N, C-alpha and C positions, 0 to 999 in steps of 0.2 A: 492472514488468510488470503484466499483468492478474492480479490475485489469484494471485500465483505460487504454486508447489506447497506453500509454507509457510503460505499464507494463502488456500487454495481456498474456493469457497463451499460452503455445506452441501449435502448430497445432496437429491435430490428435485426435482420440477419441476411447474410448471403447477398443475392442479387437485389433484394429490396433495399438493403443498406446502401449498396452501390449506387443504385438508381436515385435513392432519396438524397444521398450526399451530393451527387452531381446537381440535382434539381435545386438544392439549397445553396449552391456556390455564392450567387449574388447576395442572397439574404444574409448569410453567415459572415460575409465580408464587408457589410456596410455598417456604418455607424448608427447608433440609435435615431439619429435624425434623418438618416437615409443616405448621407454622403459617404463616399469611400474612405476607409482608414488606412489601408496598407499604402505605404510609401510616404505618408505624411510624417513630418519631423517630430510631432508630439503625439503620435499614435502608433499602435502596433496591434496586429491580428495574428495570433498563433493557432495552430491546429493541435488539439488534443484528442486522445482516443476514447476517453470516458468522461462521463459526467457524474457527479454526486447525486444522491437521491434527495437530499436535503441540503440547505444552506444554514441550517441552525446548528450551532455547537451543542446545544442541549440534547440534540439527537445524534451527535457524533461527528458532524462537520468540523474539519480543521483540527482535530484533537492532537495532531503531531506538529501544529504550528503552521505559519505561513499561509493564512487564510484569505489574505488580501483585504477582506472587509473588517476583520476583527484584529485585536492584539491579545496576547496572552500576559501573564505577569512576567514571564521571561520568553526569550526567543533564542534562536541558534544563529551563530555567525557562520561565515562561509566554511569554517573548518569544524562545524558542529559543537562548538564550545557554547556554553549557556552565557547569555548576557541579559541585562535588564531590558524590559520593555515597558509595561504599565507599572512595574516596580522600579524604584529608583536604584536598587542594588540587589545583588543576590541574597537570598534569605538568610537570616540569623537562625542558626541551628542549634538546639539545646544539646547539652552533653549526652544525653540518653538518646539523642536523635529522634525524639517523639514530638518535638515541637519545631515548627517552621514559621517564622515571622517575617512578613513582607511589609516593607514601607513603600507606599504608593506614590507615583508621580502625581503632583498637584497641576491644576489648571487644565487637565485633559478633558475633552468633551466628546460625547458621541456625535455622529455626523449630522444628527438632527439639532445640534446645539446644546443639548442638556448635559449637565456635568457627570462625570464618571466618578464614583465613590467606592469605598470598601463594601457598601451594601450590594453593589452589583457583582462583586466577586463572590460573596457569601450566597446570593441568590443563584448564580451560576452553578457553583459546586453543589450546593444543597439540592437544587432541581434535578441535576444529572444523577445524583445519588438516590433520589426518590424512587422507590419501587415501581411507582405508576408511570415513570418516564420510559419510553421505549428507546433507550440508548444502548446498542449492542456492545458498546466499549466500556460501560460503567465498571465493570470488573477490574479495569486498569486503575480504578481509584478505591479499590477494596481496603487499603490501608487507612483511609481517612476515617477517623472516629467524629471529629467535629471541625467545623470551619466557623469562625466568628469574627466580627468587625471589632476593632478597638478604636473607636472614633471613625472619622471619614477617611483617614489616610494609612490605617494599618489593619493588616488581615493576619489572623493567627490560625494555623492548622495544627490540629492534635491528632496524632497517628495512633492506631492500635498496636503497631509493631514497627520496628525501625526499618521501613522500606527504602532500601538504599538508593533507588533511583527516583525518589519522590520529586526532587525539584526539576527532573526532566518532564514530569507529568504536568507541571504548572506552565507549560507553554500553551496550554488549553485556552481557547479564546473566551474572552468575557462578553457577556450579552447585557443589554440595558434592562434592569427590573421594570423601569416604568413603561416599557413596551411589551416584553415577553411575559411579564409578570401578569399581564391583564388578558392573556390568552391561554386556550388550552395548549399545553406543551407539546402534545402529540398531533394535533390537528390544526392549531393556529396558522394564520398566514405568515408568521415570522419565518417559517421554514423556507419560503419562497421570496419574502421581501424583508430581508434582515436589515438591521442598523447596527453599526459597531463604531469602534474608534479607530479602525485601521486606515491604511493610506489610499483605500479606494472606496467607492460606494457603489452599490449594484444599481445599474440602470435598468437592465432587462434580462430575464432568463427566458429564453425560448427553448423548451424541452427539445432535446435531440438535435438542437440546431446551433445555439450560441449563448454564451453568457457575456454580457457586455458591462463594463465598469467604467467609472470616470473617477478622475483624481478627487480626493477629498481635500479642498483648499484650506481647511482648518486643522489638518493632521498635525498632531504634536511633534512629529518628527520632520516636518516641512512638506509643503505640497510637491507631489511627484512632477518631474519633468515630462514623463509620459502621461499625457492628459486623458487619453482614451485607450482603453485596454480591452480587447475582445478575444474571447477564447471560442473558436469555432470547433464544435463537436463533431468529429469525423471518424467514425469507427474504423473504416477500411484503410489499411496501411497505404495501398497503392493510390488511393484517392487523395490522401494527404500529401503524398509525394508529388502527384500531378499538380495539385493546387499551388503547391509551394514553387514548383518549377514555372508555373504560369504567371506568378506574381499575385495570386489571390491571397496568399499568406506570407507573413514576415518571418514565420518560424514554425516548426513542428517537430514532434517526436517521431522518429523513424526507426524501423529494424535496421540492422547493420547492412544488409545487402542494398537497401534503398538509399541509406545515408550515404553510402560510398559513391553513388551516382552524382554526388554534388562536390566531390573532392577537388574538381577542376574549375568549379564556378568561383570566379574572382569576387563575386559580390555576396558571397554567403560563407559562413564559417561553420564547421562541425564541432560542437561541444560534447565532450564525453563526461558522464557522471559515474563515478564508482557507486556501487549499490550493495545492499543486503538482499536485493530482489532475486528470488529463486524461482524455477519452474520445477514442480514435482507432480507425481502421479498418486492420487489417493487410492488406497487399497482397502475398500470397506470391510470392516471386521465381520459383518454378518454375511458376507458372500462366501460360499463354500469354497470358492477358488482363491479370491484375493485375501480372504481371512486365514488361509492356511499359511502357517509360519515358514514352511518349506518353500512354498511358491514365493512368498515375499522375499526370502533370503536369495532364492535363485535369481529372481528378477533384479535384485540389487547387484548381482554379479554379472548378469548377462548383458546389462546396458553398457554401452560404450560412450561415456560421458565425454571424454576427450574429442571423439569424433563429432559429437553434437557442437562442442565449442568451436571446433575447427570448421565444420561444414555448415552449420546453421547460424552461428554467431559471427562467422568469420574472424574468430579470435577475440571478439569483444565480449569477454567473460572468462569464467573458469568453471571446472568440475564442481558439483555440490554434492557433498556426502551427508548433509543435514542442514538445518536452518541457518547454521553459523558459517560463514565463509572461512575458508582456510586461513586467510591473512589476519583474522581477528584474534585478539588476545583471549577471547573466550573459547576459541577452537580447541577441542581435545585431539591433540596429536595421537596419530595411531588408528584413528577411526576412518581414514581413507580406504576406499574399496577399489581394488583393481578390477579392471575388465578380464573376467575369467569365465569364458563360455564353458570350458570343460568343468570347472568347479560348479557352476550352475547346474549342469546335467547330472553331476554326481549327487548333489543334494536332493534333486528330484527323484533320481532312481532310488536312493536309500530310503526316501519317504514314501515310496510306493506309487509314484506318478510315473506310469509306464507309457511309452510311445504306442500309439495305435497305428492302424494301417496307413494312415495319411500323415504320420509323423507327430500328430498332436497327442498329448500325454492325456491319460485317464486314470482315475483312481476311485474304486468302489462305485463305478457307474457314472462318475462325474467327469466331464470333459474339461480339460484346462483351458477354458475359453471364457472371455468376458468383454463387454463393450468399454471403450474409453472415449469419453466426450471431451470436446474442446470448444472454445468460444467462436462462434461464426465470425470470420473477417480478420481474426487474429492469426496472422501468418506465422509468427514465432511458435504459438502454441500448436498450430496445425503441424508444422515441420517437427517439433519435438515429439508430438503424438505419433506421427508416421515413423519416425526413427525408433522410437520405444517399441512400437508393434513389430518392427522389423527385426530388432534385436531379440525380442521375446520369442518370436517364431523360431529363431535358430536353436532355442532351448526347448522347443516343443510346446510353446504357449501360444494360443491364438487369441489375437486381440483385434477387435473390429473398431475402427475409429469412426466417431460420429461427431457432427457439429451441430450446435444449436445455441440459442439465446439462453441467459440465465433463467428465464422463465420455464424453458423446457428442461434445462439441466437440473435446476435446484431440487424439484421433487424426486429425481432419481438418485441423488447423491448417497442415500443411505445404502444402496445396494450395487450401484454401478461406479466405476473409476471415472475420474475427472483429471484432465491436465490442468492443474491448478498453479497458483503462485502465492507467495507471501514474503515476508522478510521485513524487519524494522531495524534501523540503526540504533545505536546505543545499547541499552541493557538487554540481555537475553530474555527477561521476563516478558518483555513487551510483545514478542511474537510467540514464544514458545508455550506460554501458559495457555493461550487461546488455541493454539494449534494442536496440543497434545493432552490437555486435561480431560480425563474421562467424563466428568460430569458436564462438560460442555459439548458432548457428542450430540448432534442434532440441533444445536443452538445456532440456527441460521448458518452462516459460512464459518463459523468456529468448529474446530475438530471435525473436519468434513469426512474423515475416514472412520469416525466412531472408535478412535484408538483408545485402548484401555490396558494400562500396564501399572500394576501397583508400585513398582519401584520407580517408574517415572512420575506417577502422581505425588509420591512422597518427596522426590527430589525437586519437583516443581514448587511445592510448598516450602521446602527448605531454602530454595533460592530466592523465594519471594520474601519470606518473613525473617531471614536472618540479616543482620547488619554486619556480620563478619565476612570480609572479602575472601578469605580462604575457604570458609564453609560454603559461600556462594559458588566459588570456582568449582569446588568438588561436587556441588549439586549438578551443575551444568555439564561437568564431564561425565557424570553418572547417566545423565539423559541422552547424551550423544553416543555412550557406549551401549546403553540399552537399545538404542535404535539400530545398532549393528545386529544384535541378537533378534530383534523382532521389529523390522521396519514396516511400520504401518503406512508408510509413504515411501516411494522411490524418489529421492532427490536427484535431479538431473544436472541443472547448471545454475550458477549464479551469473546474471546478466548485467552488463554495462548498458546504461541508458545513453542513447545517442540523439542528439538534437542538432537540426540544422537551422541557423537563423541568418537573416540578412545583416550584413556587416554595416550597419547604420548607427549603432550606439557604442558608447563606452560603458564599462562597468559591469559587463556580463561575466558570470562565473557559474559554477555548479557546486552542489553540496553532495555529501554522501546521502544517497536517496533510499526511501523505503520501496516496498512493492507498489503500494498505493501512491500513484504519482500522476501529475496532470496539472491541476489548478495551482498547486503550491510547489512543485518541483521544477526541475530543468532550469535553464538560464534566467526564466522569468520568476524564480523564487525571490529575487530582489529587484523585480521591474521598477519599483518605487525609487530606486537609487541610480536607474539608467540615466545617461545624459546623451543627447544627440551629437553625433560627431560633426566637428566644424568643417 
């Protein structure tokens, strides 16, 4: 979903965000002790656009891995293949695929020196699954029936059904029971002062300013060479680019047009990450205009996706026809939608949406007009929103673009459209269930369009609960084909993420990334393995 509640955008908007970010330049680029970090051989400062609401995995932080402070039982390598982390090997899976057994790494300690054991794993998963825990992503662990410890170094998961991607869900970070277990899971200070087994320890989190880490000298994988790592939280794209150019930052994520400005900089490199990250427009089911199937289908044809890729992304992406990228083995061929303005007009004409005197269509006294919200300071969303509104107007649909913070936007999502985003690599269940399941309409940033389609609901359950690869492929093909018939979202583009980083370290790479990116994505997904160039 769009920057879900566990990864919402930082507070503030517009000019206030710009002024605030400029005022915080010195603070966000200084080390916890007050000295500058940029340029130092053993430290790095990078600029990110968003910050999490919590640093507690019990509440959703780091659920897809690479959380810096924590480790999961497994993790992903550069090619997104699973490999052991706190487990010594990939799990042993029973013949019926209902039991997963993990042998744990011995001698691992949390950063406070206390030992890591199987009890911490059981505590983590059991707490997340507790109905009292406010974790918006707990539905991703729906398949878990029981988790138990078999001694100090073995954990056994029993599933309700053969959930095919379960091992990928065990990248979830493990927390220490001896600390988190003594606090209220929803309100305790573990959310802002966490302790884990990971390569870094949290030094300080200054909301809307920076998150500062230092290397964990007792890390089981070896102490990182980058001893101090700071993430400056800078919402405004232009401000991040300016601070990177001035030397206040060692690296930053930037939109394509700003990243290209560094192509001739001999001291910096542009790193491109392929992603599942899409931009889409939510079409709320309860709205008389956006909930009309004819309007939805017309917008799906009226939008010029390739023009958005060419003009907004400068080619750094591709058209999106649904949550699954066209290059994925899960993509349903034949669901591509061509840009067809004449076809869009024909759909509206036949459905009774007739042009008024000003060219905007009407039906039964309802004008084909609605607002479209986008996040303040996010140039990519703004540009997508403006292009979408321009394309819609050519078909006779009037869209008024508006910007705001998530605090302003969220209460309006049930009735008003939002330029949103989502996408998760790996299994299609990870993103599509939360995006489309009717029962999740109104559940925070899940199913923001309140989309409801019985055939899609059934296919989502079939895809989630079947262990048969052919059944699952058919289910996700069905979902994509149903979205052609009734597109509750207009999918626009899949976006490559571009990062510009000072050329001072060896070992940088990127992974295939999700929509929610920042702390754990980009070239710093493996900052613990960077080495200074000699």
